[in-house]
C-alpha positions in Angstrom: 0.0 0.0 0.0 1.0 3.6 -0.7 0.6 6.2 2.0 -1.9 8.8 0.9 -2.9 12.0 2.7 -5.9 14.2 1.9 -6.1 17.9 2.9 -8.1 21.0 2.1 -11.4 20.2 3.7 -13.3 22.7 5.7 -16.6 24.5 6.2 -18.1 26.6 3.5 -21.5 28.2 2.7 -23.6 26.9 -0.2 -22.1 28.0 -3.5 -18.6 28.1 -2.1 -15.5 26.4 -3.3 -12.8 24.1 -1.9 -9.8 22.4 -3.3 -8.9 19.0 -1.9 -5.4 17.6 -2.3 -4.3 14.0 -2.3 -0.5 13.7 -1.7 1.4 10.6 -2.6 -0.7 9.9 -5.6 0.9 11.7 -8.5 3.8 9.4 -9.3 3.9 9.2 -13.1 6.4 6.4 -13.4 3.8 3.7 -13.8 0.1 3.1 -14.1 -1.9 5.0 -11.6 -5.6 5.1 -10.8 -6.6 7.8 -8.3 -10.2 8.0 -7.2 -12.0 10.4 -5.0 -14.8 9.1 -2.8 -17.1 10.7 -0.2 -19.2 9.4 2.5 -22.1 11.2 4.2 -23.3 10.1 7.7 -25.5 7.1 7.3 -24.8 6.7 3.7 -22.5 4.4 1.6 -19.2 5.6 0.3 -19.7 7.1 -3.2 -17.1 7.3 -5.9 -17.2 10.7 -7.4 -14.1 11.2 -9.5 -11.2 9.3 -11.0 -8.0 10.1 -12.9 -6.2 7.2 -14.6 -2.7 7.7 -16.0 -0.1 5.6 -17.6 3.5 6.9 -17.5 2.1 10.4 -17.0 -0.4 10.3 -19.8 -4.0 10.6 -18.9 -5.9 7.6 -20.1 -9.3 8.7 -18.8 -10.9 10.8 -16.1 -14.5 10.6 -14.9 -16.9 12.5 -12.7 -20.1 11.1 -11.3 -23.3 12.6 -12.3 -23.8 14.1 -8.8 -20.7 16.4 -9.2 -20.3 16.7 -13.0 -20.1 20.4 -14.0 -19.1 21.5 -10.5 -16.0 19.4 -9.6 -12.8 18.8 -11.6 -9.9 16.4 -11.0 -6.4 17.2 -11.9 -2.8 16.2 -11.3 0.5 17.9 -10.5 3.2 15.3 -11.1 6.0 17.5 -9.7 4.2 17.6 -6.4 3.0 14.0 -6.5 -0.5 15.3 -5.9 -4.0 14.9 -7.3 -6.5 17.6 -6.7 -10.3 17.7 -6.5 -11.5 21.2 -7.2 -15.0 21.7 -5.9 -17.2 24.7 -6.9 -20.9 25.4 -6.4 -20.9 23.4 -3.3 -24.3 22.2 -1.9 -25.4 20.9 1.4 -25.6 17.5 0.0 -21.9 17.6 -0.7 -21.3 17.4 3.0 -19.3 14.4 4.1 -15.9 12.9 4.6 -13.8 12.9 1.4 -11.2 10.2 0.7 -8.7 9.6 -2.0 -7.8 6.1 -3.1 -5.1 4.5 -5.2 -4.7 1.4 -7.3 -2.3 0.5 -10.1 -5.2 -0.1 -12.4 -8.9 0.7 -12.8 -11.4 0.6 -15.7 -14.3 2.7 -16.8 -16.7 0.1 -15.4 -15.2 -0.2 -11.9 -13.5 3.1 -11.0 -16.4 4.1 -8.7 -16.2 0.9 -6.6 -14.4 1.0 -3.3 -13.1 -2.5 -3.8 -11.1 -1.4 -6.9 -8.6 0.4 -4.7 -6.0 -0.9 -2.3 -4.7 2.3 -0.7 -6.7 4.9 1.1 -6.2 8.2 2.8 -7.5 9.0 6.2 -10.2 11.4 4.9 -10.9 15.1 5.1 -14.2 16.6 6.3 -16.2 18.9 4.0 -19.2 20.7 5.5 -21.5 22.9 3.4 -23.9 24.8 5.5 -25.4 28.3 5.8 
């Protein structure tokens, strides 16, 4: 397993923005699938974004329907970091956000928790007025 660390969570008002960081995930020397998940209290963990690269080349990136148009996922190889830029935040975006890593994922399984073998500890995002 690869140690991952999320940061950037916090409390914002509806309509606000946050940028989450996942350190330890941007190594471009091999295949790399980095997913972002979130979990609200009493709900199942939800896969919301993924970035899959091979030798630094983006093979695919996906966003779930619940965040498409508001969130973006990006990578800074030099900093070994993947970001989740969140705009237009809503109360339903509240939850604990996790990044996860695996050497491979596909377009049919990137949103499943069992696809990943390394996880960060999570960072809390609260959207409230």
